[in-house]
C-alpha positions as CSV (number, residue, x, y, z in Angstrom):
1,M,128.6,57.1,39.4
2,K,131.7,58.0,37.5
3,V,133.6,56.0,34.9
4,F,137.3,56.6,34.5
5,I,139.0,56.1,31.1
6,T,142.5,56.8,30.0
7,C,142.8,58.5,26.6
8,V,146.1,57.0,25.4
9,L,146.3,58.9,22.0
10,L,146.0,62.3,23.5
11,N,147.7,61.5,26.8
12,L,144.9,63.3,28.6
13,P,142.7,62.2,31.5
14,V,139.1,61.6,30.6
15,V,136.3,61.3,33.1
16,L,132.7,60.8,32.0
17,F,129.9,61.9,34.2
18,A,126.3,60.7,34.0
19,Q,125.3,64.1,32.8
20,S,127.7,63.9,29.8
21,W,130.6,66.0,30.9
22,E,134.1,64.9,29.9
23,L,137.2,66.0,31.7
24,V,139.6,67.1,29.0
25,K,142.5,68.6,31.0
26,N,143.5,69.4,34.6
27,V,145.8,72.4,34.9
28,S,147.8,73.3,37.9
29,H,147.7,77.1,38.5
30,A,147.3,78.1,42.1
31,G,145.9,81.5,43.2
32,I,143.5,82.2,40.3
33,D,141.5,85.3,41.1
34,K,139.7,86.2,37.8
35,C,139.0,84.3,34.5
36,S,137.8,85.1,31.0
37,I,137.5,83.3,27.7
38,D,137.7,84.6,24.2
39,Q,135.8,83.7,21.0
40,M,138.5,81.1,20.0
41,G,138.2,79.3,23.4
42,N,141.5,80.6,24.7
43,V,141.4,81.0,28.5
44,Y,142.8,83.9,30.5
45,M,143.7,83.6,34.2
46,V,144.5,86.4,36.6
47,N,146.2,85.9,39.9
48,Q,146.1,88.2,42.9
49,Q,149.3,90.0,41.8
50,G,147.8,91.0,38.5
51,T,149.6,88.5,36.3
52,V,147.6,87.4,33.3
53,S,148.2,83.9,31.8
54,K,146.8,82.9,28.5
55,Y,146.0,79.3,27.8
56,T,144.8,77.5,24.7
57,A,141.3,75.9,24.7
58,D,143.1,72.6,25.6
59,G,144.9,74.1,28.6
60,K,148.4,74.7,27.2
61,L,150.1,77.8,28.5
62,M,150.8,80.3,25.7
63,L,151.7,83.7,27.1
64,E,151.9,85.7,30.3
65,Y,151.6,89.4,31.1
66,A,153.2,90.7,34.3
67,P,152.6,94.4,34.8
68,I,155.4,96.6,36.2
69,Q,153.0,98.0,38.8
70,V,151.4,95.2,40.9
71,A,147.7,96.0,41.4
72,N,144.5,94.1,41.7
73,I,142.6,93.6,38.5
74,H,138.9,94.1,39.2
75,E,137.8,92.6,35.9
76,I,139.3,91.0,32.8
77,T,137.3,90.9,29.5
78,A,138.4,88.9,26.5
79,N,135.3,89.1,24.4
80,S,137.4,89.9,21.3
81,Q,140.1,87.6,20.0
82,L,142.2,90.7,19.3
83,K,142.0,92.7,22.5
84,V,142.0,92.0,26.2
85,T,140.7,94.7,28.6
86,L,141.9,94.9,32.3
87,F,140.0,97.2,34.6
88,Y,141.8,98.5,37.7
89,K,139.0,99.8,39.9
90,D,141.2,101.0,42.7
91,L,143.4,103.0,40.2
92,Q,140.4,104.0,38.1
93,E,142.3,102.9,35.0
94,F,141.8,100.3,32.3
95,V,144.5,98.7,30.1
96,L,144.2,97.3,26.6
97,L,146.4,94.4,25.6
98,N,146.7,92.8,22.2
99,R,146.2,89.1,21.6
100,Y,149.9,88.5,22.5
101,L,149.4,90.1,25.9
102,S,151.8,92.9,24.9
103,S,151.8,96.6,23.9
104,P,149.7,97.7,26.8
105,I,147.8,101.0,26.4
106,T,146.7,102.6,29.7
107,Y,143.7,104.9,30.0
108,R,142.9,107.0,33.0
109,L,139.2,107.3,33.5
110,S,139.7,110.8,34.9
111,D,140.8,111.9,31.4
112,F,137.3,111.4,30.2
113,N,135.8,113.8,32.8
114,L,134.0,111.0,34.5
115,G,133.1,110.5,38.2
116,Y,133.8,107.3,40.1
117,I,133.5,104.3,37.8
118,E,132.2,101.2,39.5
119,E,132.2,98.8,36.5
120,V,133.3,98.7,32.9
121,A,132.0,96.6,30.0
122,P,134.0,96.5,26.7
123,N,131.8,95.7,23.7
124,F,132.8,94.1,20.4
125,Q,133.5,97.4,18.7
126,Q,136.1,98.2,21.3
127,T,134.1,101.0,22.7
128,L,133.5,100.8,26.4
129,W,130.4,101.1,28.6
130,V,131.0,102.4,32.1
131,L,128.9,102.6,35.2
132,D,129.4,106.1,36.8
133,I,128.0,106.1,40.3
134,S,128.7,109.8,40.8
135,D,125.7,110.8,38.7
136,F,124.1,107.3,38.5
137,S,124.5,106.9,34.8
138,I,125.8,104.6,32.1
139,K,128.2,106.0,29.5
140,L,129.6,104.8,26.3
141,L,133.2,105.8,25.6
142,D,135.5,105.6,22.5
143,P,138.9,105.4,24.2
144,S,140.8,105.6,20.9
145,R,139.3,109.0,20.1
146,N,138.8,110.1,23.7
147,Q,135.1,110.7,23.1
148,L,132.0,110.3,25.1
149,L,129.5,108.8,22.7
150,E,126.4,108.2,24.8
151,Q,125.1,109.0,28.3
152,K,122.0,107.7,29.9
153,S,120.7,108.2,33.5
154,L,119.6,105.1,35.3
155,A,117.2,107.0,37.5
156,Q,114.2,106.1,35.2
157,V,114.9,102.5,35.7
158,L,116.5,102.2,39.2
159,D,116.3,104.0,42.5
160,Q,119.8,105.1,43.2
161,N,119.2,105.0,47.0
162,Q,118.1,101.3,46.9
163,A,119.7,99.8,43.8
164,E,122.3,97.0,44.3
165,I,124.0,96.5,41.0
166,Q,125.8,93.2,41.1
167,S,127.4,93.1,37.7
168,F,127.6,94.9,34.4
169,H,128.1,93.4,30.9
170,A,128.1,94.2,27.2
171,H,127.3,91.4,24.7
172,Q,126.2,91.4,21.0
173,N,125.6,95.1,20.9
174,R,123.5,95.2,24.0
175,M,124.3,96.0,27.6
176,Y,123.1,94.0,30.7
177,I,122.8,95.1,34.3
178,V,122.2,92.5,37.1
179,E,120.4,94.2,39.9
180,K,119.7,92.3,43.1
181,S,116.0,92.9,43.6
182,L,114.9,93.3,39.9
183,G,117.0,90.7,38.0
184,V,118.8,91.0,34.7
185,L,117.9,94.3,32.8
186,V,118.6,94.7,29.1
187,F,119.6,97.9,27.4
188,D,120.1,98.6,23.7
189,N,123.3,99.8,21.9
190,I,122.8,103.4,23.0
191,G,121.8,102.7,26.6
192,N,118.0,102.7,26.3
193,Y,116.2,100.3,28.7
194,L,114.5,97.4,26.7
195,F,113.2,94.7,29.0
196,K,113.9,92.4,31.9
197,L,115.5,89.1,30.8
198,T,115.0,87.3,34.1
199,S,113.7,88.1,37.5
200,E,116.6,86.1,39.1
201,A,119.7,88.1,39.9
202,P,122.6,85.6,39.9
203,D,125.8,86.5,41.8
204,D,127.8,85.9,38.6
205,V,126.7,85.6,35.0
206,G,128.5,85.1,31.7
207,F,127.6,85.1,28.0
208,D,128.1,82.5,25.3
209,K,126.8,83.3,21.8
210,D,123.1,83.8,22.1
211,Y,122.9,82.7,25.7
212,M,123.4,84.1,29.2
213,Y,124.6,81.5,31.7
214,Y,125.0,81.1,35.4
215,E,125.2,78.4,38.1
216,K,122.2,77.6,40.2
217,E,121.9,74.8,42.8
218,G,124.3,72.4,41.0
219,S,123.1,73.2,37.5
220,L,124.3,75.3,34.6
221,M,121.4,77.6,33.6
222,L,121.4,78.8,30.0
223,V,118.9,81.6,29.1
224,H,118.4,82.5,25.4
225,L,118.8,86.2,24.9
226,Y,116.2,86.5,22.2
227,D,113.6,83.8,22.1
228,G,113.2,82.9,25.8
229,E,114.5,79.4,25.5
230,N,116.0,78.0,28.7
231,L,118.4,75.0,29.0
232,T,119.6,73.3,32.1
233,R,122.7,71.1,32.4
234,S,123.6,69.4,35.6
235,I,127.1,70.3,37.0
236,D,126.5,68.8,40.4
237,N,129.5,66.5,40.2
238,I,131.9,69.3,39.1
239,Q,133.8,71.1,41.9
240,F,134.7,74.8,41.4
241,T,135.0,78.2,43.1
242,K,134.4,80.1,39.9
243,M,133.6,79.0,36.4
244,V,133.3,80.2,32.8
245,Y,131.5,78.5,29.9
246,S,131.9,78.8,26.1
247,N,131.0,76.6,23.2
248,S,130.1,73.6,25.3
249,R,133.3,73.9,27.4
250,L,133.2,74.5,31.1
251,I,136.3,76.0,32.8
252,A,136.1,75.1,36.5
253,I,138.4,77.0,38.8
254,T,139.7,75.4,42.0
255,P,142.2,76.5,44.6
256,Q,144.8,74.3,42.8
257,G,144.2,75.4,39.3
258,F,141.4,74.7,36.8
259,N,139.7,71.8,35.0
260,I,138.4,71.9,31.4
261,Y,135.3,69.9,30.7
262,Q,133.6,69.2,27.4
263,Y,129.8,68.7,27.2
264,L,128.9,65.7,25.2
265,S,125.6,66.1,23.3
266,Q,122.9,63.7,24.3
267,Q,121.2,62.5,21.1
């Protein structure tokens, strides 16, 4: 059962669910293709034409970036509040934007003597992990100095002929590979395999502080990266095609735009 309340002071719609989610804002923005969120809670939306829109944590439009060349953005990463990384898989390029979504710097992956790059994962130090399927390896690049810092074969961990890598992430000085049959694999800061975080291999995962999160059967699953603690929060009443989560806020993307929900602590 839902209870509807009007928040007069903020002029915002508020909807309280039995599972303690509060609807903070509904934002119209059709055609969202990708989404990311930075450490300050700012939300970045990408449409199919490659335009990037930056919103505040409360859903106010701040800035937009529209590239001269229209191309599909395979991945957007905003894990730093100072830089935003756009990966153009078809072009084998990535672009760095500043926090104002301006001053784009374009890097061609071919300039690093790489093969075909399937995924990229920027880390906090602004170096970049890449998944090179030409030699089935992970490589750490420093784009600013045009240097290859590390290279590790995945052959000791995965069978190249059978592996199905679903996603590729860097977080808190570690790297994570989600492989369909094995689950979530954890690597250290120089690419050495450490352990398996979960045996489940979600289609889409994200990271918030010390947790990895994903949706499963109407619940938000939160897996602690270090002590094995697991949390579950029901999101069965929230509709979305994609979602991101950060600091107890859930951004639920719909065909019409996105909704911002705040989790209310149950004490």
